[in-house]
GUZABA-146807 format. One record per residue: x, y, z of N, C-alpha, C, O in turn. Coordinates in pm, whole numbers. Layout:
N
ROZA     n_x     n_y     n_z    ca_x    ca_y    ca_z     c_x     c_y     c_z     o_x     o_y     o_z
ROZA       X       Y       Z       X       Y       Z       X       Y       Z       X       Y       Z
...
END
This chain:
85
ROZA     n_x     n_y     n_z    ca_x    ca_y    ca_z     c_x     c_y     c_z     o_x     o_y     o_z
ROZA      85    -118       0       0       0       0      89     123       0     168     142      92
ROZA      78     208    -101     162     326    -115     135     428      -4     228     496      39
ROZA      10     439      42     -22     539     144      61     523     269      94     623     333
ROZA      97     402     306     172     380     430     314     434     420     372     470     523
ROZA     370     441     300     508     484     283     519     632     247     626     691     262
ROZA     413     693     199     417     831     152     358     923     259     241     908     295
ROZA     438    1017     311     384    1106     414     275    1198     357     281    1240     241
ROZA     176    1228     440      65    1315     405      79    1446     484     121    1446     600
ROZA      44    1556     419      47    1685     486     -83    1759     460    -142    1747     352
ROZA    -127    1835     559    -251    1913     550    -223    2058     585    -136    2087     668
ROZA    -296    2147     523    -281    2290     550    -410    2341     613    -484    2419     551
ROZA    -436    2298     733    -560    2336     802    -561    2483     843    -668    2539     871
ROZA    -444    2545     849    -434    2685     891    -440    2783     774    -442    2904     794
ROZA    -443    2731     651    -448    2818     534    -320    2896     512    -325    3010     464
ROZA    -206    2837     546     -77    2905     531     -35    2912     384     -77    2831     303
ROZA      48    3011     351     100    3023     215     200    2913     185     207    2865      72
ROZA     279    2872     286     377    2766     263     391    2678     385     367    2718     499
ROZA     432    2554     357     463    2457     461     600    2399     426     624    2360     312
ROZA     688    2395     523     821    2341     504     817    2194     544     770    2160     653
ROZA     868    2106     456     862    1962     482     998    1898     453    1084    1959     391
ROZA    1014    1776     499    1139    1704     478    1130    1594     374    1224    1516     361
ROZA    1022    1586     299    1004    1480     199     994    1539      59     932    1643      39
ROZA    1054    1472     -38    1042    1514    -178     916    1458    -242     859    1519    -333
ROZA     871    1341    -195     749    1277    -246     650    1271    -130     683    1222     -22
ROZA     529    1321    -152     432    1333     -43     291    1347     -99     272    1360    -220
ROZA     194    1344     -10      54    1365     -46       7    1494      21      36    1519     138
ROZA     -67    1576     -54    -133    1692       3    -281    1656      14    -341    1606     -80
ROZA    -339    1683     132    -481    1654     153    -564    1781     164    -686    1774     182
ROZA    -500    1898     153    -571    2025     170    -590    2050     317    -495    2042     395
ROZA    -712    2081     359    -744    2097     500    -770    1958     559    -782    1860     487
ROZA    -779    1953     689    -809    1825     755    -950    1778     720   -1039    1861     703
ROZA    -970    1647     710   -1104    1595     685   -1201    1645     793   -1162    1656     909
ROZA   -1321    1675     758   -1391    1645     634   -1379    1754     527   -1452    1750     428
ROZA   -1290    1849     545   -1277    1961     451   -1161    1941     354   -1116    2037     291
ROZA   -1112    1818     342    -999    1788     256   -1038    1788     108   -1156    1779      72
ROZA    -936    1799      24    -958    1783    -120    -906    1643    -157    -850    1575     -72
ROZA    -922    1600    -282    -866    1469    -319    -719    1463    -279    -644    1557    -304
ROZA    -679    1354    -219    -541    1339    -172    -452    1319    -294    -456    1215    -360
ROZA    -371    1419    -323    -292    1421    -445    -144    1393    -415     -86    1450    -323
ROZA     -85    1303    -495      56    1270    -482     137    1378    -552     110    1412    -668
ROZA     237    1431    -482     324    1534    -540     469    1489    -529     508    1427    -430
ROZA     547    1520    -629     688    1483    -634     768    1607    -673     747    1663    -781
ROZA     857    1650    -586     938    1770    -615    1044    1744    -721    1094    1838    -783
ROZA    1080    1617    -741    1186    1588    -836    1314    1658    -792    1355    1643    -677
ROZA    1376    1733    -879    1499    1805    -847    1475    1945    -794    1570    2016    -761
ROZA    1349    1984    -784    1317    2119    -734    1317    2123    -582    1320    2019    -516
ROZA    1314    2242    -527    1312    2256    -382    1175    2299    -330    1158    2321    -210
ROZA    1077    2310    -420     941    2341    -377     842    2289    -478     875    2264    -594
ROZA     716    2274    -432     610    2222    -518     479    2286    -475     452    2300    -356
ROZA     398    2325    -572     268    2386    -547     160    2282    -566     157    2213    -667
ROZA      69    2271    -469     -43    2179    -482    -142    2236    -584    -186    2350    -570
ROZA    -178    2157    -687    -270    2208    -788    -414    2226    -739    -493    2296    -803
ROZA    -449    2165    -626    -586    2178    -573    -601    2298    -481    -692    2380    -500
ROZA    -513    2310    -381    -532    2414    -280    -432    2528    -289    -448    2630    -222
ROZA    -328    2513    -371    -231    2620    -388    -127    2629    -278     -47    2723    -277
ROZA    -125    2534    -185     -22    2535     -80     114    2514    -145     131    2425    -228
ROZA     209    2596    -105     346    2582    -154     424    2502     -50     439    2545      64
ROZA     474    2388     -92     556    2303      -6     702    2330     -38     744    2323    -154
ROZA     780    2360      65     921    2392      49    1003    2284     120     977    2251     235
ROZA    1102    2231      50    1186    2124     104    1293    2178     197    1363    2274     164
ROZA    1306    2115     313    1417    2138     404    1477    2001     432    1423    1925     513
ROZA    1588    1966     364    1645    1833     378    1689    1797     519    1714    1680     548
ROZA    1700    1895     607    1740    1864     745    1624    1807     826    1646    1754     935
ROZA    1502    1816     775    1385    1760     843    1368    1614     805    1408    1573     696
ROZA    1308    1536     892    1274    1397     860    1159    1393     761    1092    1495     739
ROZA    1135    1278     701    1031    1263     599     891    1297     650     806    1342     573
ROZA     866    1276     779     734    1305     836     733    1433     918     639    1459     993
ROZA     837    1514     904     847    1639     979     802    1756     893     814    1754     770
ROZA     749    1858     960     703    1977     888     709    2098     980     715    2085    1102
ROZA     708    2213     919     696    2340     991     578    2411     927     587    2454     812
ROZA     467    2426     999     445    2390    1139     433    2238    1157     397    2165    1064
ROZA     464    2194    1276     469    2050    1306     335    1981    1286     331    1863    1250
ROZA     224    2052    1308      93    1987    1296      45    1975    1151     -67    1932    1127
ROZA     129    2012    1055      92    1994     915     105    1848     872      42    1806     775
ROZA     186    1769     943     195    1626     913      62    1563     952      12    1584    1062
ROZA       6    1485     860    -125    1423     883    -114    1273     858     -63    1230     754
ROZA    -161    1195     951    -165    1050     932    -311    1008     924    -385    1018    1022
ROZA    -355     961     806    -495     921     790    -537     818     894    -456     735     936
ROZA    -662     823     934    -715     734    1037    -694     589    1000    -662     508    1087
ROZA    -710     553     873    -691     413     833    -549     367     856    -526     250     887
ROZA    -452     457     842    -313     421     866    -284     415    1016    -206     331    1060
ROZA    -347     502    1094    -327     501    1238    -377     369    1297    -315     313    1388
ROZA    -488     321    1245    -546     196    1296    -460      76    1261    -458     -23    1335
ROZA    -389      84    1150    -308     -29    1103    -176     -41    1179    -114    -147    1179
ROZA    -132      65    1242      -1      65    1308      -8       1    1444      93      -8    1513
END
């Protein structure tokens, strides 16, 4: 299951940018039930990526772990994944 390996991030605060430590990730928009389709994003060789649904700009900070973010509460673990752990 790809969802278990790919970190998810949410922008529940409506911030212009979120700093993350992963190049490949999922954006969910706001927290459920106000989320948008969970979209897979890949920065490739770039240092930032814009979500095509909500416009959140994700900026890479390689010093952060894959599930780390600034703000810290932007990391989101879907309920189905929490139950499986």
